[in-house]
Structure formats: C-alpha cells, structure tokens
VOGU-3710 file (C-alpha; in Angstrom, 3 decimals, decimal comma):
1> mtsrkggsre> 41,617/1,744/17,544  45,421/1,691/17,207  47,759/1,461/20,224  50,613/3,983/20,481  52,974/1,085/21,189  52,306/-0,290/17,705  49,939/-2,918/16,450  46,153/-2,849/16,503  44,038/-4,181/19,304  41,362/-6,704/18,427
11> ppasqretre> 37,892/-5,779/19,770  36,447/-8,140/22,355  34,751/-11,230/20,993  31,363/-9,937/22,141  31,801/-6,747/20,069  32,883/-8,724/17,025  29,819/-10,934/17,307  27,562/-7,891/17,661  29,067/-6,307/14,542  28,645/-9,532/12,575
21> etslalavir> 25,032/-9,859/13,713  24,339/-6,235/12,751  25,863/-6,713/9,289  23,843/-9,880/8,845  20,673/-8,106/9,896  21,294/-5,246/7,456  21,889/-7,736/4,675  18,517/-9,323/5,430  16,710/-5,984/5,709  18,277/-4,368/2,658
31> pvirlriagl> 19,026/-7,004/0,005  19,285/-5,984/-3,623  18,008/-7,755/-6,713  19,903/-7,227/-9,953  17,485/-7,262/-12,882  18,403/-7,544/-16,552  16,267/-5,399/-18,846  16,213/-5,968/-22,609  13,969/-4,933/-25,470  13,143/-2,068/-27,863
41> ghhfeldaap> 16,845/-1,635/-28,550  17,846/-1,402/-24,875  20,073/-3,682/-22,799  20,977/-2,735/-19,222  20,890/-3,853/-15,603  19,137/-2,307/-12,613  19,559/-2,920/-8,897  16,289/-2,821/-6,966  15,074/-3,577/-3,464  12,733/-6,585/-3,242
51> tatlgvlkee> 10,214/-4,342/-1,471  10,159/-1,818/-4,338  7,004/-1,937/-6,441  6,662/-2,640/-10,135  5,634/0,994/-10,549  8,951/2,142/-9,076  10,831/-0,209/-11,420  9,006/1,319/-14,397  10,044/4,785/-13,237  13,684/3,645/-13,174
61> ierktdlpsp> 13,313/2,168/-16,652  11,803/5,453/-17,803  14,883/7,317/-16,548  17,099/4,925/-18,500  15,111/4,826/-21,738  12,988/8,026/-21,817  9,994/5,762/-22,430  7,212/6,912/-20,059  5,998/4,139/-17,792  2,455/4,070/-19,281
71> yqrlvakrkk> 4,002/2,978/-22,599  5,934/0,131/-20,982  4,865/-3,482/-20,870  7,163/-5,745/-18,880  7,271/-9,494/-19,345  9,164/-11,936/-17,130  9,039/-15,703/-17,192  6,428/-15,469/-19,979  4,066/-13,490/-17,753  2,824/-9,952/-18,410
81> ldddtmvlgp> 3,365/-7,697/-15,425  0,464/-5,265/-15,212  -0,084/-4,666/-11,478  2,172/-1,733/-10,565  1,407/-2,173/-6,832  3,105/-5,572/-6,560  6,541/-5,699/-4,927  9,443/-7,119/-6,904  10,541/-9,731/-4,376  8,509/-12,265/-2,414
91> tvmdgntils> 5,115/-11,506/-0,926  5,392/-9,404/2,239  3,589/-11,002/5,182  2,706/-9,895/8,700  1,888/-13,156/10,426  -0,948/-14,585/8,359  -1,771/-11,222/6,771  -0,570/-10,336/3,288  0,792/-6,791/3,232  1,993/-6,727/-0,360
101> mgigfedgtk> 1,727/-9,326/-3,091  5,125/-10,189/-4,528  6,200/-11,004/-8,080  9,065/-13,181/-6,832  11,950/-11,784/-8,875  15,334/-13,307/-8,105  18,823/-11,952/-8,669  19,562/-12,038/-12,392  15,927/-12,201/-13,512  15,543/-11,230/-17,170
111> illlhsplye> 12,764/-8,786/-18,027  11,556/-8,111/-21,549  10,635/-4,493/-22,289  7,808/-4,040/-24,794  5,330/-1,337/-25,741  2,058/-1,278/-23,832  -1,333/-1,109/-25,633  -1,310/2,657/-25,028  1,665/3,073/-27,344  -0,015/2,431/-30,696
121> pdregieklt> -2,709/5,165/-30,471  0,013/7,699/-29,543  2,612/6,414/-32,000  2,532/9,448/-34,304  3,042/11,924/-31,452  5,705/9,738/-29,855  7,691/9,509/-33,091  7,512/13,286/-33,593  8,703/13,940/-30,035  11,465/11,346/-30,357
131> tllkeidrid> 12,694/13,075/-33,524  12,692/16,439/-31,744  14,574/14,939/-28,791  17,298/13,731/-31,149  17,489/17,184/-32,714  17,773/18,787/-29,270  20,586/16,358/-28,413  22,332/17,310/-31,675  22,087/20,997/-30,767  23,438/20,293/-27,290
141> karrsrdmdn> 26,363/18,322/-28,728  27,223/21,236/-31,039  26,947/23,620/-28,081  29,335/21,571/-25,970  31,867/21,227/-28,798  31,672/24,995/-29,487  30,581/24,300/-33,084  27,486/26,407/-32,485  27,420/29,796/-30,787  25,048/30,453/-27,897
151> klvqeliiqm> 22,834/32,851/-29,851  22,136/30,218/-32,506  21,536/27,593/-29,809  18,917/29,816/-28,170  17,178/30,473/-31,493  17,074/26,788/-32,416  15,783/25,771/-28,986  12,938/28,295/-29,310  12,070/26,695/-32,650  12,144/23,243/-31,040
161> cckidaietn> 9,797/24,385/-28,257  7,338/25,768/-30,817  7,336/22,426/-32,651  6,842/20,551/-29,375  3,875/22,745/-28,434  2,309/22,066/-31,833  2,088/18,320/-31,146  -1,442/17,378/-30,087  -1,817/14,976/-27,168  -5,503/14,220/-27,917
171> gsdalrklrk> -6,244/13,769/-24,243  -3,470/11,205/-23,705  -1,872/11,629/-20,277  1,097/9,503/-21,333  1,766/11,597/-24,435  1,356/14,787/-22,413  3,984/13,484/-19,996  6,386/12,692/-22,838  5,847/16,143/-24,328  6,589/17,686/-20,938
181> ltvkraedva> 9,847/15,690/-20,701  10,841/16,890/-24,176  10,183/20,525/-23,235  12,291/20,091/-20,085  15,178/18,684/-22,126  15,022/21,712/-24,438  14,881/24,104/-21,484  17,913/22,418/-19,905  19,948/22,953/-23,078  18,815/26,583/-23,263
191> qkseenkrgv> 19,805/27,135/-19,620  23,267/25,645/-20,161  23,716/27,853/-23,212  22,784/30,901/-21,155  25,303/29,887/-18,489  27,968/29,639/-21,199  27,253/33,235/-22,203  27,913/34,254/-18,594  31,237/32,415/-18,606  30,119/29,321/-16,710
201> dp> 31,651/26,048/-17,934  29,249/23,804/-19,926
//
C-alpha cells in the first residue's frame, strides 16, 4: 500500500514473517525438477513435479516427440524405468506407510530416450505413419505460405487420410494410437484450410 504523502509503508514484521513462511511452504509443496531428455534425435528439457508419475512424464515426452508412450523406454543412471506408477522424486511417505515409490530424480537428471520392445514389431507401420506425418506437415507449410490453394489442400488431406486408414495396426494398441494422432493432425490442417476459405487468418 502506498501513502498519499509519498513513500511506501513497510508491512509489520509479523506480516512479513507470515509472507516469508507462506512462500517457503509453497516452495516445499510445489518444487520443480528440471529433467534433460536426449535420444532418438531429440534434445530438450522438461520441468516436472516430484510427485508426478513416470507415466505422466512419458505423456509429456510424447507431446514433445510424437512418440507414443508405449514405444518409449527411459533410462536414467543406467537403470531402465519400466514402472509408470512410480513418482519422479523421492518416495512419498505417510508416517511409516509408503504411499508412492519414488525414482529419486534430482534437478538436472539426464534421461536417455530409447525405443521400447514394442517398437520393433510395429516398425513398418510407424515408419509409414511418420512419412505421412511429414507429408501432412509439408502440405500445412504450403498452405500457410499460400503456395497451395485451399481446394488442393483439402484434396491432398483426403488422400493422406485414405493412406492412413490403409495402414494395418495388427491389434497393436500403440500403433492404433499413433494412427489416431496422425489422423488428428490431418484433420487439423483440413480445418485450418476450411477456415482460410471463410476468411479466417491461418
């Protein structure tokens, strides 16, 4: 609060102490771990809560890399991380009771991203979908630069969707998920193209 006579009034010492204690408490309750992810051509950092699970971390990596979590194998400190229910930080305790087992990541921990054993059986489908994703991105780039008219964009996206549908998943949930993501990417480009036709900015 600022006085009309000029200058700012310092809050009472008791209020300052309360604010400092509150900030300290929030820092304890909501710390963040910065993790360094590298592998399969990717290098990036992610901030995560110590109480987040390994499964949540894989979902974040999926958003960054488009590699579905079932195809991910994470390795840290020479250990394979396979239990998606474990929390990233220390083990969470309630007295003498373990609530959640912790991996024990620290700030700056390096994590190696590899393919999981599920990747190899689905490799052919994955490579086909990856190629189609790149083609969809190329179409979207041409759309945004106005090098391709909206009618052609729509026609090409329909062709892409037909090719995506033709890829067999052979009962693989992970490959089905990746195919679904590819279809969504194509649909997003088609929707933006339709908005352009109506005069909406890309």
